[in-house]
DSSP file (Angstrom, degrees, kcal/mol; ACC not computed):
  #  RESIDUE AA STRUCTURE BP1 BP2  ACC     N-H-->O    O-->H-N    N-H-->O    O-->H-N    TCO  KAPPA ALPHA  PHI   PSI    X-CA   Y-CA   Z-CA
    1    1 A M     >        0   0    0      0, 0.0     4,-2.2     0, 0.0     5,-0.2   0.000 360.0 360.0 360.0 -37.4   52.7   41.5  137.1
    2    2 A Q  H  >  +     0   0    0      1,-0.2     4,-2.6     2,-0.2     5,-0.2   0.884 360.0  54.6 -59.7 -38.6   52.4   37.7  136.9
    3    3 A G  H  > S+     0   0    0      1,-0.2     4,-2.1     2,-0.2    -1,-0.2   0.898 108.1  49.1 -61.4 -40.0   54.0   37.7  133.4
    4    4 A N  H  > S+     0   0    0      2,-0.2     4,-2.4     1,-0.2    -1,-0.2   0.890 110.8  50.3 -65.3 -39.2   57.0   39.7  134.8
    5    5 A I  H  X S+     0   0    0     -4,-2.2     4,-3.0     2,-0.2    -2,-0.2   0.915 109.8  50.4 -65.3 -42.4   57.4   37.2  137.7
    6    6 A D  H  X S+     0   0    0     -4,-2.6     4,-2.3     2,-0.2    -2,-0.2   0.908 111.8  47.5 -62.8 -41.5   57.3   34.3  135.3
    7    7 A K  H  X S+     0   0    0     -4,-2.1     4,-2.2     2,-0.2    -1,-0.2   0.913 113.6  48.0 -64.4 -42.7   60.0   35.8  133.1
    8    8 A F  H  X S+     0   0    0     -4,-2.4     4,-2.7     2,-0.2     5,-0.3   0.918 110.5  51.5 -64.1 -43.7   62.1   36.6  136.2
    9    9 A R  H  X S+     0   0    0     -4,-3.0     4,-1.9     1,-0.2    -2,-0.2   0.922 110.8  48.6 -58.5 -45.2   61.6   33.0  137.5
   10   10 A E  H  X S+     0   0    0     -4,-2.3     4,-0.7    -5,-0.2    -1,-0.2   0.906 111.8  50.2 -61.6 -42.3   62.7   31.6  134.1
   11   11 A L  H >< S+     0   0    0     -4,-2.2     3,-0.8     1,-0.2     4,-0.3   0.944 115.3  39.6 -63.9 -49.9   65.8   33.9  134.0
   12   12 A I  H >< S+     0   0    0     -4,-2.7     3,-1.1     1,-0.2    -1,-0.2   0.745 105.6  66.6 -76.9 -20.3   67.1   33.1  137.5
   13   13 A S  H 3< S+     0   0    0     -4,-1.9    -1,-0.2    -5,-0.3    -2,-0.2   0.705  86.5  71.5 -70.0 -18.2   66.2   29.4  137.2
   14   14 A K  T << S+     0   0    0     -3,-0.8     2,-0.4    -4,-0.7    -1,-0.2   0.739  75.4  96.8 -68.7 -21.6   68.9   29.1  134.5
   15   15 A N    <   -     0   0    0     -3,-1.1     5,-0.0    -4,-0.3    -3,-0.0  -0.566  57.2-169.1 -70.0 124.5   71.5   29.6  137.2
   16   16 A E        +     0   0    0     -2,-0.4     2,-0.9     1,-0.1    -1,-0.1   0.368  62.2  89.0 -96.1   4.0   72.7   26.1  138.2
   17   17 A H        -     0   0    0      0, 0.0    -1,-0.1     0, 0.0    -2,-0.1  -0.774  68.0-160.1-109.8  88.6   74.6   27.2  141.3
   18   18 A W        +     0   0    0     -2,-0.9     2,-0.2     2,-0.1    51,-0.1  -0.935  67.2  42.1-116.6 142.8   72.3   27.1  144.3
   19   19 A P  S    S+     0   0    0      0, 0.0     2,-0.3     0, 0.0    47,-0.1   0.580  84.7 177.1 -70.0 161.6   72.5   28.4  146.9
   20   20 A M  E     -A   67   0A   0     47,-2.2    47,-3.1    -2,-0.2     2,-0.7  -0.959  37.1-111.0-136.1 154.4   73.7   31.7  145.5
   21   21 A L  E     -A   66   0A   0     -2,-0.3     2,-0.4    45,-0.2    45,-0.2  -0.766  40.7-165.1 -83.7 117.4   74.5   35.2  146.9
   22   22 A Y  E     -A   65   0A   0     43,-2.7    43,-2.4    -2,-0.7     2,-0.7  -0.868  13.4-140.9-112.3 140.3   71.8   37.5  145.5
   23   23 A Y  E     -A   64   0A   0     -2,-0.4     2,-0.3    41,-0.2    41,-0.2  -0.872  18.0-167.8-104.4 109.5   72.0   41.3  145.5
   24   24 A F  E     -A   63   0A   0     39,-2.9    39,-2.3    -2,-0.7     2,-0.4  -0.753   5.1-176.7 -94.2 141.8   68.7   43.0  146.3
   25   25 A K  E     +A   62   0A   0     -2,-0.3    64,-2.9    37,-0.2     2,-0.3  -0.973   5.1 171.6-142.6 127.6   68.2   46.7  145.8
   26   26 A F  E     -AB  61  88A   0     35,-2.9    35,-3.3    -2,-0.4     2,-0.4  -0.943  20.8-150.2-131.0 151.5   65.2   48.8  146.6
   27   27 A I  E     +AB  60  87A   0     60,-2.6    60,-2.5    -2,-0.3     2,-0.3  -0.995  26.0 169.3-120.9 128.2   64.4   52.5  146.6
   28   28 A V  E     -A   59   0A   0     31,-2.3    31,-2.9    -2,-0.4    58,-0.1  -0.915  40.2 -91.1-133.4 160.1   61.8   53.7  149.1
   29   29 A Q  E     -A   58   0A   0     55,-0.3     2,-2.3    -2,-0.3    29,-0.3  -0.386  51.6 -99.3 -64.9 150.0   60.5   57.0  150.4
   30   30 A N  S    S+     0   0    0     27,-3.1     2,-0.4     4,-0.1    -1,-0.1  -0.505  79.5 131.2 -74.5  81.8   62.4   58.3  153.5
   31   31 A N     >  -     0   0    0     -2,-2.3     4,-2.6     1,-0.1     5,-0.2  -0.995  58.6-138.8-140.6 125.1   59.7   57.1  155.9
   32   32 A Q  H  > S+     0   0    0     -2,-0.4     4,-2.4     1,-0.2     5,-0.2   0.862 102.8  52.2 -57.9 -40.4   60.5   55.0  159.0
   33   33 A E  H  > S+     0   0    0      2,-0.2     4,-2.0     1,-0.2    -1,-0.2   0.918 112.4  45.0 -63.3 -43.4   57.5   52.7  158.5
   34   34 A K  H  > S+     0   0    0     -3,-0.2     4,-1.9     2,-0.2    -2,-0.2   0.892 111.9  52.0 -68.8 -39.4   58.5   51.8  154.9
   35   35 A L  H  X S+     0   0    0     -4,-2.6     4,-2.4     1,-0.2    -1,-0.2   0.916 110.2  49.6 -61.6 -42.1   62.1   51.4  155.8
   36   36 A N  H  X S+     0   0    0     -4,-2.4     4,-2.1    -5,-0.2    -2,-0.2   0.889 106.5  55.8 -64.1 -39.3   61.1   49.0  158.6
   37   37 A Q  H  < S+     0   0    0     -4,-2.0     4,-0.3     1,-0.2    -1,-0.2   0.902 111.2  44.0 -60.4 -40.6   58.9   47.0  156.2
   38   38 A V  H >< S+     0   0    0     -4,-1.9     3,-1.6     1,-0.2     4,-0.4   0.907 109.8  55.6 -72.0 -40.8   61.9   46.5  153.9
   39   39 A R  H >< S+     0   0    0     -4,-2.4     3,-1.6     1,-0.3    -2,-0.2   0.880 100.2  61.0 -56.5 -38.3   64.2   45.6  156.7
   40   40 A E  T 3< S+     0   0    0     -4,-2.1    -1,-0.3     1,-0.3    -2,-0.2   0.633  89.7  71.2 -67.1 -13.1   61.8   42.9  157.8
   41   41 A L  T <  S+     0   0    0     -3,-1.6     2,-0.3    -4,-0.3    -1,-0.3   0.722  92.1  68.8 -72.6 -20.8   62.3   41.1  154.5
   42   42 A F  S <  S-     0   0    0     -3,-1.6     6,-0.0    -4,-0.4    23,-0.0  -0.782  71.1-142.2-112.2 144.4   65.8   40.1  155.4
   43   43 A L  S    S+     0   0    0     -2,-0.3    -1,-0.1     1,-0.3     3,-0.1   0.842 102.1  36.6 -66.6 -34.6   67.2   37.6  157.9
   44   44 A D    >   +     0   0    0      1,-0.1     3,-2.3     2,-0.0    -1,-0.3  -0.764  64.1 178.0-123.4  84.5   70.1   39.8  158.7
   45   45 A P  G >  S+     0   0    0      0, 0.0     3,-1.5     0, 0.0    -1,-0.1   0.713  78.1  71.3 -60.4 -19.2   69.1   43.5  158.6
   46   46 A S  G 3  S+     0   0    0      1,-0.3    -3,-0.0    -3,-0.1    -2,-0.0   0.685  88.5  64.0 -70.3 -14.6   72.6   44.5  159.7
   47   47 A A  G <  S+     0   0    0     -3,-2.3    17,-0.5     2,-0.1     2,-0.3   0.497  80.7 105.7 -84.4  -3.6   73.7   43.5  156.2
   48   48 A I    <   -     0   0    0     -3,-1.5     2,-0.3    -4,-0.2    15,-0.2  -0.591  56.5-156.9 -80.3 135.0   71.6   46.2  154.6
   49   49 A T  E     -C   62   0A   0     13,-2.9    13,-2.3    -2,-0.3     2,-0.4  -0.849   8.3-152.1-108.6 152.1   73.4   49.3  153.2
   50   50 A Y  E     +C   61   0A   0     -2,-0.3     2,-0.3    11,-0.2    11,-0.2  -0.918  15.8 179.7-126.6 146.0   71.7   52.6  152.8
   51   51 A K  E     -C   60   0A   0      9,-1.8     9,-3.6    -2,-0.4     2,-0.2  -0.941  18.3-145.6-145.5 124.2   72.2   55.6  150.5
   52   52 A T  E     -C   59   0A   0     -2,-0.3     7,-0.2     7,-0.2     2,-0.0  -0.570  21.0-113.6 -89.0 152.3   70.0   58.7  150.6
   53   53 A S    >   -     0   0    0      5,-2.5     3,-1.5    -2,-0.2    -1,-0.1  -0.304  37.0 -99.6 -73.4 166.7   69.1   60.8  147.6
   54   54 A R  T 3  S+     0   0    0      1,-0.3    -1,-0.1     2,-0.1    -2,-0.1   0.882 126.7  42.1 -56.6 -40.2   70.4   64.3  147.3
   55   55 A D  T 3  S-     0   0    0      1,-0.0    -1,-0.3     3,-0.0    -2,-0.0   0.390 108.2-126.3 -91.2   5.6   67.2   65.8  148.5
   56   56 A I  S <  S+     0   0    0     -3,-1.5    -2,-0.1     2,-0.2   -26,-0.1   0.624  79.5 115.8  63.3  17.2   66.9   63.1  151.3
   57   57 A R  S    S+     0   0    0    -28,-0.1   -27,-3.1     1,-0.1     2,-0.3   0.739  74.7  37.6 -84.0 -23.1   63.3   62.2  150.1
   58   58 A F  E     -A   29   0A   0    -29,-0.3    -5,-2.5   -28,-0.1     2,-0.4  -0.903  65.5-153.9-130.0 155.8   64.3   58.6  149.1
   59   59 A I  E     -AC  28  52A   0    -31,-2.9   -31,-2.3    -2,-0.3     2,-0.5  -0.997  10.9-143.5-131.2 130.7   66.6   56.0  150.4
   60   60 A G  E     -AC  27  51A   0     -9,-3.6    -9,-1.8    -2,-0.4     2,-0.5  -0.802  18.4-164.9 -88.5 130.5   68.3   53.2  148.4
   61   61 A M  E     -AC  26  50A   0    -35,-3.3   -35,-2.9    -2,-0.5     2,-0.4  -0.978   8.0-178.9-121.3 125.2   68.5   50.0  150.4
   62   62 A S  E     +AC  25  49A   0    -13,-2.3   -13,-2.9    -2,-0.5     2,-0.3  -0.948   3.2 174.1-125.0 144.0   70.9   47.2  149.2
   63   63 A C  E     -A   24   0A   0    -39,-2.3   -39,-2.9    -2,-0.4     2,-0.5  -0.951  20.7-151.1-152.5 129.5   71.4   43.8  150.7
   64   64 A K  E     +A   23   0A   0    -17,-0.5     2,-0.4    -2,-0.3   -41,-0.2  -0.878  29.4 169.6 -97.4 129.8   73.4   40.7  149.7
   65   65 A Q  E     -A   22   0A   0    -43,-2.4   -43,-2.7    -2,-0.5     2,-0.4  -1.000  38.2-114.5-144.3 139.8   71.9   37.5  151.0
   66   66 A W  E     -A   21   0A   0     -2,-0.4   -45,-0.2   -45,-0.2    -2,-0.0  -0.608  35.3-164.7 -73.0 126.6   72.4   33.8  150.4
   67   67 A M  E     -A   20   0A   0    -47,-3.1   -47,-2.2    -2,-0.4     4,-0.0  -0.947  17.5-150.6-117.9 134.4   69.3   32.4  148.7
   68   68 A P  S    S-     0   0    0      0, 0.0    -1,-0.1     0, 0.0   -47,-0.1   0.785  74.0 -12.4 -75.7 -27.4   68.6   28.6  148.5
   69   69 A D  S >> S-     0   0    0    -49,-0.1     4,-1.0   -51,-0.1     3,-0.7  -0.971  74.8 -89.5-163.9 169.9   66.6   28.7  145.3
   70   70 A P  H 3> S+     0   0    0      0, 0.0     4,-2.2     0, 0.0     3,-0.4   0.860 118.5  60.1 -59.3 -37.0   64.8   30.9  142.8
   71   71 A E  H 3> S+     0   0    0      1,-0.2     4,-2.2     2,-0.2     5,-0.1   0.828  99.6  55.9 -64.1 -31.6   61.5   30.7  144.7
   72   72 A S  H <> S+     0   0    0     -3,-0.7     4,-1.3     2,-0.2    -1,-0.2   0.853 108.2  48.6 -69.6 -32.9   63.0   32.3  147.8
   73   73 A I  H  X S+     0   0    0     -4,-1.0     4,-1.9    -3,-0.4     3,-0.2   0.931 112.0  48.1 -68.7 -46.5   64.1   35.3  145.8
   74   74 A I  H  X S+     0   0    0     -4,-2.2     4,-2.5     1,-0.2    -2,-0.2   0.871 106.1  59.0 -62.4 -37.0   60.7   35.7  144.2
   75   75 A A  H  X S+     0   0    0     -4,-2.2     4,-2.2     1,-0.2    -1,-0.2   0.889 105.1  49.4 -60.3 -39.8   59.1   35.4  147.7
   76   76 A I  H  X S+     0   0    0     -4,-1.3     4,-2.4    -3,-0.2    -1,-0.2   0.924 111.1  48.8 -66.6 -43.2   61.1   38.4  148.9
   77   77 A Y  H  X S+     0   0    0     -4,-1.9     4,-1.4     2,-0.2    -2,-0.2   0.886 110.8  51.2 -63.6 -37.4   60.0   40.5  145.9
   78   78 A E  H  < S+     0   0    0     -4,-2.5     4,-0.3     2,-0.2    -1,-0.2   0.908 111.5  46.8 -66.1 -41.1   56.4   39.5  146.4
   79   79 A K  H >< S+     0   0    0     -4,-2.2     3,-1.1     1,-0.2    -2,-0.2   0.883 111.2  52.9 -65.3 -37.5   56.5   40.5  150.1
   80   80 A A  H >< S+     0   0    0     -4,-2.4     3,-2.0     1,-0.2    -1,-0.2   0.781  92.3  74.7 -68.1 -26.7   58.2   43.8  149.0
   81   81 A S  T 3< S+     0   0    0     -4,-1.4    -1,-0.2     1,-0.3    -2,-0.2   0.672  85.8  63.5 -64.8 -15.7   55.5   44.6  146.5
   82   82 A V  T <  S+     0   0    0     -3,-1.1     2,-0.7    -4,-0.3    -1,-0.3   0.613  76.8 100.7 -83.2 -10.9   53.1   45.5  149.4
   83   83 A V  S X  S-     0   0    0     -3,-2.0     3,-1.9    -4,-0.2     2,-0.1  -0.655  83.9-119.6 -76.9 114.8   55.3   48.4  150.4
   84   84 A D  T 3  S+     0   0    0     -2,-0.7   -55,-0.3     1,-0.3    -2,-0.1  -0.321  90.4   4.1 -60.3 125.6   53.6   51.5  148.9
   85   85 A G  T 3  S+     0   0    0      1,-0.3    -1,-0.3    -4,-0.1     2,-0.1   0.457  89.5 151.5  82.5   1.0   55.9   53.3  146.5
   86   86 A L    <   -     0   0    0     -3,-1.9     2,-0.5    -6,-0.2    -1,-0.3  -0.403  31.8-155.5 -68.3 139.7   58.7   50.8  146.6
   87   87 A I  E     -B   27   0A   0    -60,-2.5   -60,-2.6    -2,-0.1     2,-0.5  -0.981   4.5-155.9-116.0 122.9   60.9   50.5  143.5
   88   88 A A  E      B   26   0A   0     -2,-0.5   -62,-0.2   -62,-0.2   -64,-0.0  -0.860 360.0 360.0 -99.3 129.8   62.7   47.2  143.1
   89   89 A L              0   0    0    -64,-2.9   -63,-0.2    -2,-0.5    -1,-0.1   0.388 360.0 360.0-107.7 360.0   65.9   47.3  140.9
């Protein structure tokens, strides 16, 4: 996982325009506890949009948020990694 984080850090560090509006997208099981864990990652949970899968077993959660630097983006992904079964896109 560390190698992926390092590659991601290198990629987003190339952006010279900070702060930037970053688009986060996660897929989680339709479970209230997991949805709450993802909501807690963002300063403004009202900015999150939701889309359920056809069989309603999963929910896509998207949020655009102003991020001050690459490390703040990585911090959110690291916090999200503790949510069991979460898929980060």
